[in-house]
C-alpha positions in Angstrom: 0.0 0.0 -0.1 1.6 3.3 -1.1 -0.3 6.5 0.4 -2.1 7.0 3.9 -4.5 9.7 3.4 -8.5 8.1 2.8 -8.3 5.7 -0.3 -5.5 4.1 0.7 -6.5 3.4 4.5 -9.6 2.3 2.3 -7.5 0.2 0.0 -5.3 -1.1 2.9 -8.8 -1.8 4.8 -9.9 -4.0 1.4 -6.8 -6.0 0.9 -6.4 -6.6 5.1 -10.1 -7.9 5.0 -9.1 -10.5 2.2 -6.6 -11.8 3.9 -3.7 -10.2 2.8 -0.3 -9.4 5.0 -0.5 -5.0 4.8 1.6 -2.8 4.8 1.3 1.2 4.2 4.2 3.2 3.7 3.4 6.7 4.0 5.8 9.8 4.6 4.3 10.7 7.8 6.7 9.7 11.1 5.4 7.4 13.5 3.2 8.1 16.0 0.7 9.7 14.1 -3.8 8.7 13.7 -3.4 7.3 10.6 -0.1 5.2 11.8 -2.8 3.9 15.0 -5.3 3.3 12.4 -3.1 0.8 10.4 -2.0 -0.9 13.4 -6.1 -1.1 14.5 -6.9 -3.3 11.0 -3.9 -5.4 12.0 -1.5 -4.0 9.1 2.2 -2.4 9.9 3.1 0.9 9.3 6.0 2.2 7.5 7.3 5.8 7.2 9.3 6.9 4.4 11.3 9.0 7.0 12.8 5.4 8.6 12.5 3.4 5.4 13.4 4.5 1.8 12.1 3.2 -0.9 14.5 0.9 -2.1 14.7 -1.0 1.6 10.9 -2.2 1.2 11.9 -5.5 0.0 14.4 -6.4 2.9 11.5 -4.7 5.4 8.4 -6.7 4.1 9.5 -9.9 1.5 8.4 -10.0 -1.9 6.4 -7.0 -2.9 3.1 -9.0 -4.2 0.7 -6.2 -4.6 1.3 -2.1 -4.5 -2.0 -0.1 -4.4 -1.1 3.3 -5.2 -3.2 6.0 -3.5 -0.8 9.3 -4.0 -0.8 10.7 -7.2 2.5 11.3 -6.3 4.6 10.1 -10.2 7.5 10.2 -8.8 7.5 7.9 -6.1 4.8 6.0 -7.2 7.5 5.0 -10.7 10.4 4.6 -7.8 8.3 1.7 -6.1 7.6 0.2 -9.1 11.1 -1.0 -9.4 11.0 -3.1 -5.6 7.9 -4.5 -6.8 8.1 -8.4 -6.8 7.9 -11.5 -9.4 4.3 -11.8 -9.9 3.5 -8.3 -8.5 0.5 -6.1 -9.3 0.7 -2.0 -9.1 -2.6 -0.3 -9.1 -2.5 3.0 -10.1 -5.4 4.8 -8.0 -4.0 8.5 -7.8 -4.1 11.1 -9.9 -1.0 13.2 -10.6 -1.1 17.2 -11.6 0.5 18.6 -14.5 4.0 19.3 -13.0 6.9 19.0 -15.0 7.7 16.2 -16.3 10.3 12.8 -14.4 12.7 11.2 -15.8 12.1 7.3 -16.1 14.1 4.1 -16.4 11.8 2.5 -19.2 14.1 0.1 -19.7 14.1 -1.6 -16.6 10.3 -1.5 -15.9 9.7 -2.8 -19.1 12.5 -5.5 -18.3 10.6 -6.1 -15.0 7.3 -5.9 -16.0 8.2 -9.0 -18.8 10.6 -10.8 -16.6 9.1 -10.8 -13.3 5.6 -11.5 -14.7 4.3 -8.4 -13.4 1.1 -6.3 -13.8 0.1 -2.5 -13.6 -3.1 -0.7 -14.4 -5.1 1.9 -13.3 -8.8 2.5 -12.4 -10.8 4.8 -10.7 -14.4 4.5 -10.8 -15.9 1.3 -9.6 -19.5 -0.7 -10.3 -22.3 -1.2 -8.1 -20.9 -4.9 -7.0 -17.6 -2.9 -5.8 -19.3 -0.6 -3.8 -21.6 -3.2 -2.0 -18.0 -4.9 -1.7 -16.8 -2.4 0.0 -20.0 -2.0 2.4 -19.3 -5.5 3.4 -15.6 -5.0 3.9 -16.4 -2.0 6.7 -18.7 -4.0 7.8 -15.7 -6.8 8.6 -14.0 -4.2 9.9 -16.9 -2.3 12.4 -16.8 -6.4 13.9 -12.7 -6.6 14.2 -12.1 -3.4 15.5 -15.3 -0.9 16.2 -12.9 2.2 16.5 -10.9 1.6 13.0 -13.7 3.0 10.4 -14.7 6.4 12.8 -11.5 6.7 12.7 -11.1 7.5 9.0 -12.9 11.3 9.5 -10.6 12.6 12.3 -12.8 16.3 12.4 -15.8 17.6 12.1 -15.8 21.0 11.2 -18.7 23.4 11.2 -19.0 25.2 7.6 -17.3 28.5 8.7 -14.2 26.4 9.2 -13.9 25.9 5.6 -11.0 28.8 4.6 -9.0 27.2 7.6 -9.8 23.9 6.3 -8.8 24.3 2.8 -5.6 26.3 3.1 -4.4 25.7 6.2 -2.1 23.0 7.7 -3.5 19.2 7.0 -4.4 17.8 9.9 -5.8 14.3 10.7 -6.6 11.7 8.4 -9.9 13.5 6.5 -11.6 16.1 8.0 -15.2 16.8 6.9 -17.5 20.0 7.0 -21.1 19.9 8.9 -24.2 20.6 7.5 -27.0 22.0 9.3 
């Protein structure tokens, strides 16, 4: 799992519910609310401050599945270099328009072919996927009643919108209350 925002954490929950040994790799150091949530779902949190991307296989073994949810193309393509044999990388993040990055296309193509890897992107889901997600959330509500509500770390009045949009990001997901 790459990224610890709401989409990444929901992806981590789905993987953990599916029986995968789940790691979440994110830039924030521990302790933090995201790391606590990852542990509550039975996962392990790895900070980019403590673990370089190239060291991930040493810490976790063969990297079987990467569910990317950052939109950071540099980090995503660096992680692709350590994707393991028969590995699958799922792009869900959408990068902003920034300057181009250098990518070792020969290494990527060689790994895709010789390591039998798959890389794909997705953004939309059908009804059956949403129904499966509701079932997964139910699994986590039974395993750890605090895990699902912990995804929303702050509820604020509409009048706080400017601070939430322009201020320093805190927590996992903040929402506005209407009414």
